[in-house]
TIMI-695669 format. One record per atom (N, C-alpha, C, O): residue in three letters; y, x, z. Coordinates in steps of 0.02 Angstrom, whole numbers, padded with zeros to 5 digits, always signed. Layout:
# TIMI-695669
ALAYXZ;...
This chain:
# TIMI-695669
MET-00148+02599-01858;MET-00147+02560-01920;MET-00218+02545-01941;MET-00262+02589-01938;PHE-00231+02484-01963;PHE-00299+02463-01979;PHE-00326+02501-02040;PHE-00383+02525-02039;PHE-00286+02507-02093;PHE-00309+02541-02152;PHE-00286+02613-02152;PHE-00229+02629-02135;LEU-00331+02658-02171;LEU-00312+02727-02180;LEU-00275+02735-02245;LEU-00281+02694-02290;LYS-00236+02788-02251;LYS-00201+02801-02314;LYS-00251+02830-02364;LYS-00298+02865-02346;PRO-00241+02814-02429;PRO-00283+02845-02480;PRO-00274+02920-02479;PRO-00225+02945-02453;GLN-00322+02956-02508;GLN-00317+03029-02507;GLN-00264+03055-02555;GLN-00242+03112-02548;GLY-00243+03015-02603;GLY-00188+03035-02646;GLY-00205+03092-02693;GLY-00161+03130-02712;ILE-00268+03099-02713;ILE-00287+03150-02761;ILE-00254+03132-02828;ILE-00257+03075-02849;THR-00224+03181-02860;THR-00189+03167-02923;THR-00239+03155-02979;THR-00295+03179-02977;PRO-00218+03117-03030;PRO-00262+03106-03088;PRO-00284+03172-03120;PRO-00340+03177-03145;TYR-00241+03223-03119;TYR-00259+03288-03147;TYR-00319+03318-03110;TYR-00364+03347-03140;GLN-00318+03312-03043;GLN-00374+03338-03004;GLN-00438+03299-03017;GLN-00492+03328-03021;LEU-00431+03233-03023;LEU-00490+03191-03035;LEU-00520+03203-03104;LEU-00581+03199-03112;GLU-00478+03218-03153;GLU-00502+03226-03221;GLU-00516+03299-03240;GLU-00530+03313-03298;GLU-00512+03343-03192;GLU-00516+03415-03206;GLU-00580+03432-03245;GLU-00578+03474-03290;CYS-00635+03401-03227;CYS-00699+03417-03260;CYS-00730+03356-03293;CYS-00789+03356-03309;LEU-00690+03304-03305;LEU-00717+03242-03331;LEU-00745+03251-03402;LEU-00710+03273-03447;GLN-00809+03233-03410;GLN-00844+03233-03474;GLN-00838+03301-03509;GLN-00829+03304-03570;SER-00843+03355-03471;SER-00841+03422-03499;SER-00906+03458-03479;SER-00930+03451-03423;VAL-00934+03497-03525;VAL-00996+03535-03511;VAL-00981+03606-03487;VAL-01026+03647-03480;ASP-00918+03620-03475;ASP-00899+03688-03454;ASP-00931+03707-03388;ASP-00944+03766-03376;ASN-00944+03658-03345;ASN-00973+03673-03279;ASN-01048+03661-03277;ASN-01078+03659-03223;PHE-01079+03652-03335;PHE-01151+03638-03335;PHE-01190+03693-03298;PHE-01176+03752-03307;GLN-01238+03671-03257;GLN-01277+03717-03217;GLN-01352+03707-03232;GLN-01374+03652-03246;TRP-01390+03762-03230;TRP-01461+03760-03246;TRP-01501+03717-03196;TRP-01554+03692-03213;TYR-01475+03710-03135;TYR-01514+03673-03085;TYR-01527+03601-03105;TYR-01573+03569-03080;ILE-01486+03574-03151;ILE-01494+03505-03171;ILE-01558+03496-03213;ILE-01586+03441-03214;VAL-01581+03550-03246;VAL-01642+03545-03287;VAL-01704+03531-03245;VAL-01741+03485-03260;PRO-01716+03570-03191;PRO-01774+03553-03149;PRO-01767+03486-03114;PRO-01817+03453-03098;PHE-01705+03463-03102;PHE-01694+03396-03074;PHE-01722+03344-03121;PHE-01755+03296-03100;PHE-01708+03353-03186;PHE-01733+03305-03236;PHE-01809+03308-03241;PHE-01842+03257-03250;VAL-01837+03368-03234;VAL-01909+03376-03236;VAL-01941+03339-03177;VAL-01992+03305-03185;ILE-01912+03347-03118;ILE-01938+03312-03059;ILE-01933+03237-03067;ILE-01978+03200-03049;LEU-01876+03214-03095;LEU-01868+03143-03107;LEU-01919+03117-03157;LEU-01949+03064-03147;PHE-01929+03154-03211;PHE-01979+03136-03261;PHE-02049+03132-03230;PHE-02086+03085-03243;TYR-02065+03182-03189;TYR-02131+03183-03156;TYR-02139+03122-03111;TYR-02192+03090-03111;THR-02087+03106-03072;THR-02091+03050-03026;THR-02101+02984-03062;THR-02142+02943-03043;VAL-02062+02974-03115;VAL-02068+02911-03153;VAL-02136+02907-03187;VAL-02169+02855-03184;TRP-02157+02962-03219;TRP-02221+02961-03254;TRP-02279+02952-03206;TRP-02327+02916-03222;LYS-02276+02982-03146;LYS-02330+02974-03097;LYS-02336+02902-03074;LYS-02391+02875-03066;ASN-02279+02870-03064;ASN-02280+02799-03045;ASN-02310+02756-03100;ASN-02347+02709-03087;ILE-02295+02774-03163;ILE-02323+02737-03219;ILE-02399+02749-03223;ILE-02437+02702-03234;ARG-02419+02812-03214;ARG-02491+02828-03216;ARG-02529+02793-03160;ARG-02587+02773-03168;ASP-02495+02786-03103;ASP-02526+02752-03046;ASP-02518+02676-03050;ASP-02536+02640-03003;LYS-02491+02652-03106;LYS-02479+02581-03118;LYS-02433+02549-03066;LYS-02441+02491-03049;LYS-02385+02588-03043;LYS-02334+02562-02997;LYS-02271+02546-03038;LYS-02217+02572-03025;TYR-02281+02503-03088;TYR-02226+02486-03133;TYR-02168+02452-03096;TYR-02110+02461-03113;SER-02185+02411-03046;SER-02133+02375-03010;SER-02086+02422-02973;SER-02027+02407-02965;VAL-02111+02480-02951;VAL-02070+02530-02918;VAL-02019+02558-02968;VAL-01960+02566-02951;VAL-02043+02573-03028;VAL-01998+02600-03080;VAL-01946+02548-03101;VAL-01887+02564-03107;LEU-01969+02487-03112;LEU-01923+02434-03133;LEU-01872+02418-03079;LEU-01813+02407-03093;GLY-01894+02416-03016;GLY-01848+02405-02960;GLY-01798+02462-02955;GLY-01739+02450-02941;GLY-01821+02524-02966;GLY-01776+02581-02965;GLY-01724+02578-03020;GLY-01666+02596-03010;LEU-01745+02555-03079;LEU-01698+02548-03135;LEU-01646+02494-03120;LEU-01588+02501-03139;ALA-01667+02439-03087;ALA-01620+02386-03069;ALA-01567+02414-03021;ALA-01508+02399-03028;PHE-01589+02453-02973;PHE-01545+02486-02925;PHE-01495+02531-02962;PHE-01435+02528-02949;TRP-01521+02572-03007;TRP-01480+02621-03045;TRP-01430+02586-03090;TRP-01372+02607-03094;LEU-01452+02533-03125;LEU-01407+02498-03171;LEU-01348+02466-03134;LEU-01292+02464-03159;TRP-01361+02442-03073;TRP-01305+02413-03035;TRP-01254+02466-03017;TRP-01194+02452-03016;ASP-01278+02527-03004;ASP-01231+02581-02991;ASP-01189+02597-03052;ASP-01129+02608-03047;VAL-01221+02597-03112;VAL-01183+02609-03174;VAL-01130+02555-03183;VAL-01074+02569-03205;PHE-01148+02493-03166;PHE-01100+02438-03170;PHE-01040+02451-03125;PHE-00983+02444-03147;ASN-01052+02470-03063;ASN-00998+02485-03016;ASN-00954+02542-03040;ASN-00893+02539-03036;GLU-00986+02595-03066;GLU-00949+02653-03089;GLU-00906+02636-03150;GLU-00853+02665-03160;THR-00930+02589-03191;THR-00892+02569-03250;THR-00829+02531-03231;THR-00775+02546-03257;TRP-00836+02481-03187;TRP-00776+02444-03168;TRP-00727+02487-03128;TRP-00667+02476-03129;ASN-00754+02537-03093;ASN-00710+02584-03057;ASN-00668+02624-03107;ASN-00609+02636-03095;SER-00699+02644-03163;SER-00662+02680-03215;SER-00610+02635-03247;SER-00557+02658-03266;MET-00626+02571-03253;MET-00578+02524-03282;MET-00519+02513-03235;MET-00462+02505-03257;VAL-00532+02514-03170;VAL-00478+02510-03121;VAL-00433+02571-03127;VAL-00372+02566-03124;TYR-00464+02630-03135;TYR-00425+02692-03144;TYR-00382+02689-03206;TYR-00324+02709-03205;ALA-00411+02662-03260;ALA-00374+02659-03323;ALA-00314+02612-03320;ALA-00263+02624-03352;THR-00319+02559-03281;THR-00266+02509-03279;THR-00215+02520-03222;THR-00159+02495-03226;THR-00235+02556-03170;THR-00189+02566-03114;THR-00167+02638-03104;THR-00119+02650-03067;GLY-00202+02685-03135;GLY-00184+02755-03126;GLY-00221+02788-03069;GLY-00217+02849-03061;GLN-00257+02750-03028;GLN-00297+02777-02974;GLN-00361+02736-02969;GLN-00359+02674-02972;PRO-00419+02769-02962;PRO-00482+02732-02955;PRO-00491+02708-02883;PRO-00452+02726-02839;VAL-00541+02669-02872;VAL-00559+02650-02803;VAL-00588+02711-02768;VAL-00571+02725-02711;TRP-00632+02747-02802;TRP-00661+02809-02777;TRP-00664+02858-02835;TRP-00663+02839-02893;GLY-00667+02922-02819;GLY-00671+02973-02871;GLY-00707+03034-02846;GLY-00715+03044-02785;THR-00730+03075-02892;THR-00760+03140-02874;THR-00718+03194-02907;THR-00691+03184-02961;ILE-00714+03251-02875;ILE-00670+03305-02900;ILE-00709+03369-02911;ILE-00767+03374-02892;ALA-00677+03417-02943;ALA-00709+03480-02962;ALA-00738+03517-02901;ALA-00785+03557-02909;LYS-00711+03504-02842;LYS-00735+03538-02782;LYS-00809+03524-02771;LYS-00844+03563-02738;GLY-00834+03468-02798;GLY-00904+03451-02789;GLY-00951+03492-02832;GLY-01012+03488-02824;ASN-00923+03533-02878;ASN-00962+03576-02921;ASN-01017+03539-02958;ASN-01075+03560-02959;SER-01000+03483-02988;SER-01048+03444-03026;SER-01066+03479-03091;SER-01023+03511-03122;ALA-01128+03472-03112;ALA-01149+03500-03177;ALA-01121+03460-03234;ALA-01112+03486-03289;LEU-01106+03395-03222;LEU-01077+03353-03275;LEU-01043+03293-03243;LEU-01075+03252-03212;GLN-00977+03290-03252;GLN-00938+03233-03227;GLN-00936+03181-03282;GLN-00902+03191-03333;ILE-00971+03125-03273;ILE-00978+03075-03326;ILE-00919+03028-03328;ILE-00887+03020-03380;LEU-00904+02996-03271;LEU-00847+02951-03264;LEU-00805+02975-03206;LEU-00822+03024-03172;ILE-00750+02941-03193;ILE-00702+02965-03144;ILE-00731+02971-03074;ILE-00710+03013-03034;GLY-00780+02929-03058;GLY-00812+02933-02992;GLY-00886+02941-02996;GLY-00923+02925-02949;TYR-00909+02967-03053;TYR-00981+02967-03067;TYR-01002+03032-03101;TYR-00974+03050-03153;ASN-01050+03067-03072;ASN-01075+03128-03103;ASN-01151+03124-03111;ASN-01183+03077-03088;ILE-01179+03173-03144;ILE-01251+03172-03161;ILE-01294+03175-03098;ILE-01348+03145-03096;GLU-01270+03209-03046;GLU-01308+03213-02984;GLU-01312+03145-02950;GLU-01365+03126-02924;ILE-01257+03107-02951;ILE-01257+03040-02922;ILE-01304+02995-02961;ILE-01340+02955-02931;SER-01304+03002-03026;SER-01347+02960-03068;SER-01421+02971-03052;SER-01458+02923-03042;ILE-01442+03034-03049;ILE-01511+03051-03032;ILE-01528+03027-02962;ILE-01582+03000-02950;MET-01482+03038-02915;MET-01494+03018-02846;MET-01507+02943-02839;MET-01552+02923-02803;PHE-01467+02902-02874;PHE-01475+02830-02867;PHE-01540+02805-02899;PHE-01568+02755-02875;LEU-01563+02837-02951;LEU-01627+02817-02979;LEU-01684+02834-02931;LEU-01730+02794-02922;PHE-01680+02892-02900;PHE-01729+02910-02849;PHE-01725+02862-02789;PHE-01777+02839-02765;LEU-01664+02847-02767;LEU-01655+02803-02709;LEU-01680+02733-02724;LEU-01707+02700-02680;GLY-01672+02710-02786;GLY-01697+02644-02804;GLY-01772+02640-02799;GLY-01799+02591-02773;MET-01806+02691-02824;MET-01879+02693-02819;MET-01902+02701-02747;MET-01951+02671-02726;ALA-01865+02741-02708;ALA-01882+02750-02638;ALA-01875+02685-02600;ALA-01914+02671-02554;THR-01825+02644-02618;THR-01816+02578-02587;THR-01878+02535-02597;THR-01900+02501-02550;CYS-01905+02536-02657;CYS-01965+02496-02671;CYS-02025+02521-02632;CYS-02069+02482-02613;TYR-02027+02586-02620;TYR-02082+02614-02580;TYR-02078+02593-02507;TYR-02128+02592-02471;MET-02018+02575-02484;MET-02009+02555-02414;MET-02031+02483-02402;MET-02035+02461-02344;LEU-02046+02446-02455;LEU-02065+02376-02448;LEU-02139+02369-02432;LEU-02181+02404-02462;ASN-02156+02325-02386;ASN-02226+02310-02373;ASN-02254+02271-02432;ASN-02224+02222-02454;VAL-02310+02293-02458;VAL-02341+02259-02515;VAL-02414+02245-02501;VAL-02446+02277-02459;THR-02440+02196-02537;THR-02511+02178-02532;THR-02550+02220-02583;THR-02530+02225-02640;LYS-02605+02248-02562;LYS-02646+02290-02606;LYS-02666+02251-02668;LYS-02688+02194-02664;GLY-02656+02283-02725;GLY-02674+02251-02789;GLY-02621+02205-02817;GLY-02635+02168-02864;TYR-02560+02207-02789;TYR-02508+02161-02812;TYR-02488+02174-02884;TYR-02460+02129-02917;GLU-02501+02234-02910;GLU-02484+02249-02979;GLU-02534+02219-03028;GLU-02520+02213-03088;GLY-02593+02200-03003;GLY-02643+02169-03047;GLY-02678+02221-03091;GLY-02666+02281-03084;GLU-02721+02197-03135;GLU-02759+02242-03178;GLU-02721+02258-03242;GLU-02720+02316-03264;LYS-02689+02208-03272;LYS-02652+02218-03333;LYS-02577+02222-03319;LYS-02554+02202-03266;PHE-02540+02248-03367;PHE-02468+02259-03358;PHE-02432+02195-03338;PHE-02388+02197-03295;MET-02449+02139-03370;MET-02413+02076-03357;MET-02439+02039-03296;MET-02417+01983-03283;ASP-02485+02068-03259;ASP-02515+02034-03201;ASP-02476+02045-03136;ASP-02493+02014-03085;ALA-02425+02087-03137;ALA-02389+02104-03075;ALA-02362+02043-03039;ALA-02332+01999-03070;ASN-02374+02040-02973;ASN-02349+01985-02931;ASN-02370+01917-02958;ASN-02334+01867-02951;LYS-02428+01915-02990;LYS-02453+01853-03019;LYS-02461+01798-02967;LYS-02451+01739-02981;ASN-02480+01819-02906;ASN-02490+01771-02851;ASN-02433+01774-02801;ASN-02444+01768-02741;TYR-02372+01784-02826;TYR-02315+01795-02782;TYR-02302+01737-02734;TYR-02276+01747-02679;LEU-02319+01676-02755;LEU-02306+01618-02712;LEU-02352+01616-02652;LEU-02338+01582-02602;ASP-02408+01651-02656;ASP-02457+01653-02600;ASP-02463+01722-02569;ASP-02507+01733-02527;ASP-02420+01768-02591;ASP-02423+01837-02565;ASP-02381+01841-02501;ASP-02320+01834-02504;PRO-02412+01853-02443;PRO-02375+01855-02379;PRO-02326+01912-02374;PRO-02284+01913-02328;ASN-02330+01961-02419;ASN-02284+02018-02418;ASN-02233+02015-02474;ASN-02202+02065-02491;ASN-02225+01956-02503;ASN-02178+01948-02559;ASN-02118+01907-02538;ASN-02124+01858-02501;LEU-02059+01927-02562;LEU-01997+01892-02546;LEU-02000+01818-02566;LEU-01970+01776-02534;TYR-02037+01803-02619;TYR-02039+01735-02646;TYR-02098+01694-02620;TYR-02116+01643-02649;TYR-02128+01716-02566;TYR-02185+01680-02537;TYR-02166+01607-02522;TYR-02118+01594-02486;LYS-02204+01560-02551;LYS-02195+01488-02541;LYS-02124+01465-02557;LYS-02099+01417-02528;VAL-02091+01499-02604;VAL-02023+01480-02621;VAL-02020+01411-02654;VAL-01968+01380-02657;ASN-02077+01389-02680;ASN-02081+01324-02713;ASN-02096+01267-02666;ASN-02103+01209-02687;VAL-02102+01282-02601;VAL-02119+01231-02552;VAL-02061+01223-02502;VAL-02036+01273-02476;LYS-02041+01162-02490;LYS-01988+01149-02442;LYS-02011+01169-02372;LYS-02070+01165-02355;SER-01963+01190-02332;SER-01979+01215-02265;SER-02016+01163-02223;SER-02061+01180-02185;LYS-01997+01100-02229;LYS-02027+01047-02189;LYS-02100+01034-02208;LYS-02138+01005-02170;ASP-02119+01057-02269;ASP-02187+01046-02292;ASP-02233+01105-02278;ASP-02293+01103-02293;LEU-02206+01158-02248;LEU-02245+01217-02231;LEU-02280+01208-02164;LEU-02254+01174-02120;THR-02338+01238-02157;THR-02371+01238-02092;THR-02335+01288-02047;THR-02299+01331-02073;PRO-02344+01284-01982;PRO-02311+01332-01938;PRO-02329+01405-01955;PRO-02286+01449-01953;GLU-02392+01416-01974;GLU-02413+01484-01992;GLU-02379+01507-02056;GLU-02357+01565-02060;GLU-02373+01463-02105;GLU-02340+01480-02167;GLU-02266+01493-02156;GLU-02237+01537-02188;ARG-02236+01455-02112;ARG-02165+01464-02097;ARG-02152+01532-02066;ARG-02104+01566-02082;ILE-02196+01552-02021;ILE-02190+01618-01989;ILE-02200+01674-02040;ILE-02164+01723-02040;THR-02251+01665-02082;THR-02265+01715-02133;THR-02206+01723-02181;THR-02187+01779-02199;LYS-02176+01667-02201;LYS-02119+01669-02246;LYS-02060+01703-02213;LYS-02025+01743-02245;ARG-02049+01688-02150;ARG-01993+01719-02114;ARG-02002+01794-02110;ARG-01954+01832-02119;LYS-02063+01816-02097;LYS-02077+01887-02092;LYS-02066+01922-02159;LYS-02039+01977-02162;ALA-02088+01889-02213;ALA-02080+01918-02279;ALA-02007+01927-02297;ALA-01987+01979-02323;ILE-01966+01877-02283;ILE-01895+01880-02298;ILE-01859+01930-02254;ILE-01819+01970-02278;MET-01874+01928-02189;MET-01840+01973-02142;MET-01858+02046-02155;MET-01817+02091-02145;GLY-01920+02058-02177;GLY-01940+02126-02192;GLY-01899+02154-02249;GLY-01878+02212-02247;ARG-01886+02113-02301;ARG-01845+02135-02357;ARG-01773+02143-02336;ARG-01740+02192-02356;ILE-01747+02097-02296;ILE-01678+02101-02273;ILE-01668+02164-02232;ILE-01615+02196-02236;MET-01717+02182-02192;MET-01712+02242-02150;MET-01704+02304-02194;MET-01664+02348-02179;VAL-01743+02309-02247;VAL-01738+02366-02293;VAL-01669+02368-02325;VAL-01638+02421-02331;ILE-01644+02309-02346;ILE-01578+02305-02378;ILE-01523+02326-02331;ILE-01480+02366-02349;VAL-01525+02300-02270;VAL-01472+02314-02221;VAL-01473+02387-02199;VAL-01422+02421-02199;LEU-01532+02411-02179;LEU-01537+02480-02155;LEU-01522+02530-02211;LEU-01489+02581-02199;GLY-01546+02515-02271;GLY-01532+02559-02327;GLY-01458+02562-02343;GLY-01431+02616-02356;SER-01425+02504-02342;SER-01353+02501-02357;SER-01312+02537-02303;SER-01264+02572-02319;ILE-01330+02527-02240;ILE-01295+02561-02185;ILE-01302+02637-02192;ILE-01254+02674-02184;SER-01363+02660-02207;SER-01374+02732-02215;SER-01333+02760-02273;SER-01304+02814-02267;ALA-01329+02723-02328;ALA-01290+02745-02385;ALA-01216+02749-02369;ALA-01181+02796-02391;VAL-01191+02700-02331;VAL-01120+02700-02312;VAL-01105+02761-02268;VAL-01053+02793-02276;ILE-01149+02776-02222;ILE-01139+02834-02178;ILE-01137+02898-02219;ILE-01094+02941-02207;ILE-01182+02904-02267;ILE-01183+02964-02310;ILE-01118+02969-02350;ILE-01091+03023-02358;GLU-01094+02912-02375;GLU-01032+02912-02414;GLU-00973+02932-02370;GLU-00928+02968-02393;ILE-00972+02909-02309;ILE-00918+02928-02263;ILE-00919+03004-02251;ILE-00866+03036-02248;LEU-00978+03032-02244;LEU-00985+03104-02234;LEU-00962+03143-02296;LEU-00928+03194-02290;LEU-00980+03119-02355;LEU-00959+03151-02417;LEU-00883+03148-02424;LEU-00851+03196-02448;ASN-00853+03092-02404;ASN-00781+03085-02406;ASN-00748+03133-02357;ASN-00696+03163-02373;ALA-00777+03140-02298;ALA-00750+03185-02248;ALA-00751+03258-02271;ALA-00709+03298-02252;MET-00801+03275-02313;MET-00807+03343-02339;MET-00764+03354-02401;MET-00761+03410-02427;GLY-00731+03301-02425;GLY-00688+03308-02483;GLY-00724+03307-02550;GLY-00694+03322-02601;LEU-00788+03288-02550;LEU-00826+03286-02613;LEU-00819+03218-02648;LEU-00830+03213-02708;LEU-00801+03168-02609;LEU-00793+03101-02636;LEU-00727+03073-02609;LEU-00717+03070-02548;THR-00683+03053-02652;THR-00617+03029-02630;THR-00613+02954-02631;THR-00646+02921-02672;TRP-00572+02926-02587;TRP-00558+02855-02585;TRP-00484+02846-02598;TRP-00442+02872-02560;GLU-00466+02809-02650;GLU-00397+02805-02672;GLU-00364+02737-02661;GLU-00305+02729-02677;LYS-00400+02689-02635;LYS-00372+02623-02621;LYS-00372+02611-02546;LYS-00418+02631-02510;THR-00320+02577-02522;THR-00314+02566-02449;THR-00369+02523-02421;THR-00385+02527-02361;TRP-00399+02481-02462;TRP-00451+02436-02437;TRP-00521+02465-02443;TRP-00570+02433-02423;TRP-00527+02525-02470;TRP-00592+02558-02477;TRP-00591+02622-02434;TRP-00584+02677-02459;GLN-00597+02612-02368;GLN-00590+02667-02321;GLN-00641+02660-02265;GLN-00673+02608-02256;ALA-00648+02714-02227;ALA-00698+02716-02173;ALA-00682+02665-02118;ALA-00727+02644-02081;GLU-00619+02646-02111;GLU-00600+02599-02058;GLU-00621+02527-02075;GLU-00618+02483-02032;CYS-00640+02515-02136;CYS-00666+02449-02155;CYS-00732+02458-02193;CYS-00736+02441-02252;PRO-00783+02485-02159;PRO-00846+02501-02192;PRO-00883+02440-02219;PRO-00928+02447-02261;TYR-00866+02381-02193;TYR-00901+02321-02216;TYR-00889+02309-02291;TYR-00931+02279-02324;ILE-00832+02332-02318;ILE-00819+02325-02390;ILE-00865+02372-02429;ILE-00894+02352-02479;LEU-00871+02434-02405;LEU-00917+02481-02436;LEU-00988+02454-02432;LEU-01027+02460-02479;PHE-01004+02423-02376;PHE-01071+02396-02364;PHE-01085+02338-02411;PHE-01137+02337-02444;LEU-01039+02289-02415;LEU-01051+02228-02453;LEU-01044+02238-02528;LEU-01082+02209-02567;ILE-00995+02278-02550;ILE-00983+02287-02621;ILE-01017+02350-02647;ILE-01044+02351-02702;GLY-01015+02402-02606;GLY-01039+02467-02629;GLY-01114+02475-02630;GLY-01140+02511-02673;TYR-01150+02442-02584;TYR-01222+02457-02580;TYR-01269+02398-02574;TYR-01324+02400-02603;VAL-01251+02346-02539;VAL-01297+02289-02532;VAL-01322+02263-02600;VAL-01381+02251-02607;PRO-01277+02255-02650;PRO-01302+02230-02715;PRO-01355+02276-02746;PRO-01400+02252-02780;PHE-01350+02342-02735;PHE-01398+02390-02762;PHE-01468+02374-02734;PHE-01516+02367-02772;PHE-01471+02370-02668;PHE-01536+02360-02634;PHE-01563+02290-02649;PHE-01624+02281-02657;VAL-01519+02240-02652;VAL-01540+02172-02668;VAL-01571+02170-02738;VAL-01623+02139-02748;ALA-01539+02203-02786;ALA-01564+02204-02855;ALA-01634+02235-02857;ALA-01678+02209-02891;ALA-01643+02291-02822;ALA-01709+02324-02822;ALA-01763+02279-02792;ALA-01818+02275-02820;VAL-01748+02245-02737;VAL-01797+02202-02704;VAL-01813+02141-02747;VAL-01871+02123-02755;LEU-01761+02109-02774;LEU-01771+02049-02815;LEU-01815+02064-02876;LEU-01861+02026-02892;ILE-01802+02120-02909;ILE-01840+02139-02968;ILE-01911+02160-02948;ILE-01959+02139-02981;HIS-01917+02200-02896;HIS-01983+02224-02875;HIS-02031+02167-02859;HIS-02090+02171-02876;ASP-02008+02116-02826;ASP-02051+02062-02802;ASP-02064+02007-02852;ASP-02107+01964-02841;ALA-02027+02006-02907;ALA-02034+01953-02957;ALA-02096+01964-03000;ALA-02119+02021-03008;PRO-02123+01911-03029;PRO-02178+01918-03077;PRO-02154+01961-03136;PRO-02094+01964-03149;ARG-02200+01994-03171;ARG-02180+02042-03223;ARG-02133+02011-03275;ARG-02085+02042-03295;LYS-02148+01950-03296;LYS-02106+01917-03346;LYS-02034+01914-03323;LYS-01988+01929-03361;TRP-02024+01894-03260;TRP-01956+01888-03234;TRP-01926+01955-03216;TRP-01864+01962-03215;GLN-01968+02004-03202;GLN-01942+02072-03193;GLN-01909+02096-03257;GLN-01854+02123-03256;LEU-01944+02086-03313;LEU-01918+02108-03378;LEU-01856+02068-03399;LEU-01809+02096-03425;ILE-01858+02003-03386;ILE-01800+01961-03404;ILE-01740+01981-03361;ILE-01685+01989-03387;GLY-01750+01987-03295;GLY-01696+02005-03250;GLY-01667+02073-03266;GLY-01606+02082-03267;LEU-01710+02122-03280;LEU-01687+02189-03296;LEU-01652+02189-03364;LEU-01603+02225-03374;GLY-01676+02148-03410;GLY-01645+02143-03475;GLY-01575+02114-03471;GLY-01529+02137-03505;ILE-01566+02063-03429;ILE-01500+02033-03419;ILE-01452+02084-03388;ILE-01395+02091-03410;GLU-01476+02120-03338;GLU-01435+02171-03305;GLU-01416+02226-03355;GLU-01358+02248-03357;LEU-01464+02247-03396;LEU-01450+02298-03446;LEU-01400+02274-03497;LEU-01355+02312-03517;PHE-01406+02212-03519;PHE-01360+02183-03568;PHE-01289+02182-03540;PHE-01241+02200-03576;ILE-01281+02161-03477;ILE-01215+02158-03447;ILE-01184+02227-03442;ILE-01125+02237-03459;VAL-01223+02276-03419;VAL-01198+02344-03411;VAL-01180+02376-03478;VAL-01126+02405-03485;VAL-01224+02369-03527;VAL-01210+02399-03593;VAL-01149+02366-03625;VAL-01108+02400-03655;THR-01144+02300-03619;THR-01087+02264-03648;THR-01022+02288-03616;THR-00972+02300-03650;LEU-01022+02295-03549;LEU-00963+02318-03514;LEU-00945+02389-03535;LEU-00886+02405-03545;LEU-00995+02432-03543;LEU-00983+02502-03564;LEU-00953+02504-03635;LEU-00907+02543-03649;ILE-00980+02463-03679;ILE-00956+02462-03748;ILE-00884+02437-03751;ILE-00842+02468-03784;VAL-00870+02383-03716;VAL-00802+02355-03715;VAL-00753+02405-03685;VAL-00700+02420-03715;ALA-00771+02432-03626;ALA-00726+02480-03593;ALA-00718+02543-03635;ALA-00664+02571-03639;GLY-00773+02566-03666;GLY-00770+02626-03707;GLY-00727+02616-03769;GLY-00687+02659-03786;CYS-00734+02558-03802;CYS-00694+02544-03861;CYS-00620+02538-03845;CYS-00577+02553-03886;LEU-00605+02517-03784;LEU-00535+02512-03763;LEU-00508+02578-03736;LEU-00449+02582-03717;GLY-00550+02630-03735;GLY-00528+02695-03711;GLY-00518+02698-03636;GLY-00474+02734-03612;MET-00558+02660-03598;MET-00548+02656-03526;MET-00597+02699-03487;MET-00595+02700-03425;LEU-00642+02735-03521;LEU-00693+02774-03486;LEU-00678+02849-03485;LEU-00702+02884-03441;GLY-00640+02872-03532;GLY-00624+02943-03536;GLY-00561+02962-03499;GLY-00535+02922-03460;PRO-00536+03022-03510;PRO-00474+03044-03478;PRO-00416+02998-03494;PRO-00410+02973-03550;GLN-00373+02987-03445;GLN-00315+02943-03453;GLN-00249+02981-03447;GLN-00196+02951-03444;LEU-00253+03048-03446;LEU-00192+03088-03437;LEU-00144+03076-03495;LEU-00165+03064-03552;GLY-00081+03080-03480;GLY-00029+03067-03530;GLY+00006+03001-03516;GLY+00065+02992-03529;ASP-00032+02954-03489;ASP-00005+02890-03466;ASP-00024+02881-03393;ASP-00080+02898-03374;PRO+00021+02854-03352;PRO+00002+02842-03282;PRO-00054+02791-03277;PRO-00089+02789-03227;ALA-00062+02751-03328;ALA-00117+02702-03329;ALA-00128+02680-03402;ALA-00083+02683-03444;TRP-00188+02658-03415;TRP-00207+02636-03482;TRP-00161+02581-03507;TRP-00144+02580-03566;VAL-00141+02537-03463;VAL-00100+02480-03483;VAL-00031+02502-03507;VAL+00004+02464-03541;ALA-00010+02564-03489;ALA+00056+02587-03507;ALA+00065+02594-03582;ALA+00121+02590-03608;GLN+00010+02604-03618;GLN+00016+02612-03691;GLN+00039+02548-03726;GLN+00060+02549-03783;PHE+00034+02491-03690;PHE+00054+02428-03718;PHE+00125+02407-03696;PHE+00151+02355-03716;ALA+00155+02450-03654;ALA+00221+02433-03628;ALA+00274+02443-03682;ALA+00333+02432-03670;
């Protein structure tokens, strides 16, 4: 059979530790300290684009986790979920815990570190980042304002290398993330509850689950500072709006008592 069967974890198992501090562990405190140190060091080193790219990566994950919770609320089963067996210090949403949140912020910044950059691309002042992006041979947007037919052979090769270098990071990063998720699922720490979200069709996990994360980080990292802030602001607005709407509708917390959120309107 092409599709594997869902794991069939019951809502009670999925919600066992949802939004409860009963399982809080001290190890999460040094994790936050390390995260704070990493972010602050990047800021001190004036690597603002790394932090902003990491935030873009992280916000996309929050977006995914929010709509997954909405799927759980309306259908009675999420696309993916995490259970008490994972020993999370804090289960935030049905498929999202504090460890995943910290991990994705780190991974977003690590993605930006994997990109080839031109020395001094951040500029002297805060708003100078990627100021010369149209002429930067290591920038995704190199000569984006020039039609391909108007480029010299050298410029065309440089542009191709810049784009392919970014695509390589996106593809390899997404493939690595899918492999890790498959391993977590095999260990029972991460469940898959929909027939179309399974290891036998990894391209869905690849295209929906991870490619957008890496694309967001690269797009924000390489943009001029003004557009970094605008792009990140738009992403933040969408995520916060979705969280507020879903939260007001009661779609983010426990759904026990009804097989699905929509049942209350039946």
